[in-house]
C-alpha positions as CSV (number, residue, x, y, z in Angstrom):
1,X,35.1,-103.6,57.7
2,X,36.0,-106.2,55.0
3,X,37.4,-109.7,55.0
4,X,38.9,-112.1,52.5
5,X,37.4,-115.6,52.8
6,X,38.5,-118.9,51.3
7,X,35.5,-120.8,50.0
8,X,36.1,-124.0,48.1
9,X,39.4,-122.9,46.5
10,X,38.2,-119.4,45.7
11,X,39.2,-116.3,47.7
12,X,36.4,-113.7,47.9
13,X,36.5,-110.2,49.4
14,X,33.3,-109.5,51.3
15,X,31.8,-106.7,53.3
16,X,28.7,-106.6,55.5
17,X,25.6,-106.5,53.4
18,X,27.2,-107.9,50.3
19,X,25.5,-110.6,48.2
20,X,28.0,-113.0,46.7
21,X,27.8,-116.1,44.5
22,X,30.0,-119.0,45.6
23,X,30.4,-122.7,44.7
24,X,27.6,-124.8,46.1
25,X,27.4,-125.0,49.9
26,X,25.2,-127.5,51.7
27,X,22.1,-126.0,53.3
28,X,18.6,-124.7,52.6
29,X,17.6,-121.1,51.7
30,X,17.2,-119.2,55.0
31,X,19.9,-121.2,56.8
32,X,22.8,-119.4,58.6
33,X,26.3,-120.3,57.7
34,X,29.5,-119.5,59.6
35,X,32.6,-119.1,57.4
36,X,35.7,-119.5,59.6
37,X,38.4,-119.8,56.9
38,X,39.2,-116.0,57.0
39,X,42.5,-115.1,55.5
40,X,42.5,-111.3,56.0
41,X,40.4,-108.7,58.0
42,X,40.7,-105.0,57.4
43,X,39.1,-101.9,59.0
44,X,40.0,-98.2,58.7
45,X,43.5,-98.8,57.6
46,X,44.2,-101.5,60.2
47,X,44.7,-104.9,58.5
48,X,45.2,-108.3,60.1
49,X,46.7,-110.9,57.9
50,X,46.5,-114.6,58.9
51,X,49.2,-117.2,58.7
52,X,47.2,-118.9,57.1
53,X,44.0,-117.9,58.9
54,X,43.2,-115.0,61.2
55,X,42.6,-116.5,64.7
56,X,39.1,-115.9,66.1
57,X,37.8,-114.3,62.9
58,X,34.5,-115.5,61.4
59,X,32.0,-114.3,58.8
60,X,28.3,-115.1,59.3
61,X,26.2,-115.4,56.2
62,X,22.7,-116.4,55.2
63,X,21.9,-118.7,52.3
64,X,19.5,-116.8,49.9
65,X,19.3,-119.2,47.0
66,X,20.7,-122.1,45.0
67,X,20.9,-122.0,41.2
68,X,22.8,-122.6,38.1
69,X,24.9,-120.1,36.1
70,X,24.6,-119.3,32.4
71,X,25.4,-122.2,30.1
72,X,29.0,-122.4,28.8
73,X,29.5,-124.0,25.4
74,X,32.6,-126.2,25.0
75,X,33.5,-126.8,21.4
76,X,36.3,-129.1,20.2
77,X,37.4,-129.4,16.6
78,X,40.3,-130.9,14.7
79,X,40.8,-129.3,11.3
80,X,40.5,-131.4,8.2
81,X,39.5,-134.5,10.2
82,X,35.8,-134.1,10.4
83,X,36.0,-134.1,14.2
84,X,33.6,-131.7,16.0
85,X,32.1,-132.0,19.5
86,X,29.9,-129.6,21.3
87,X,29.2,-129.9,25.0
88,X,27.6,-127.6,27.5
89,X,28.0,-127.0,31.2
90,X,26.0,-125.0,33.9
91,X,28.0,-124.4,37.1
92,X,25.8,-124.7,40.2
93,X,26.1,-121.9,42.8
94,X,24.9,-120.7,46.1
95,X,24.0,-117.0,46.7
96,X,25.0,-115.7,50.2
97,X,24.1,-112.6,52.1
98,X,26.9,-111.5,54.4
99,X,25.4,-110.6,57.8
100,X,28.3,-110.0,60.1
101,X,32.1,-110.0,60.2
102,X,33.8,-110.6,63.6
103,X,37.5,-110.3,64.1
C-alpha cells in the first residue's frame, strides 16, 4: 500500500516503513504525527484519487530526527563590474518514519 501526501507544498509518495525527509514539522523526536492531507492511496492495482483529498485516509508517522541539509552556495556576479557576492544556505528538515497508512 502506498499514498501520496501533501506536506508543506511538496507531494511525497510514501509506503509503510519508509524513512523520508520533509520540511520542518513541529514536534520532538519520538513524537507521533498524523498526516491527513492524503491526495492518493493505492493498493494492488486499486487506486483512490482524492478531490482534492481522499476522505478518511490518514498516514501515521514518527519523528526520528531534526537536522539541516548540506550547504548550498549562492554566488552572484556581474561581469566587468567587480560585483561578486557569495551566500550559503542550509535547509532545515525533519526525518519521518512512516508507520501506518489507513484508507
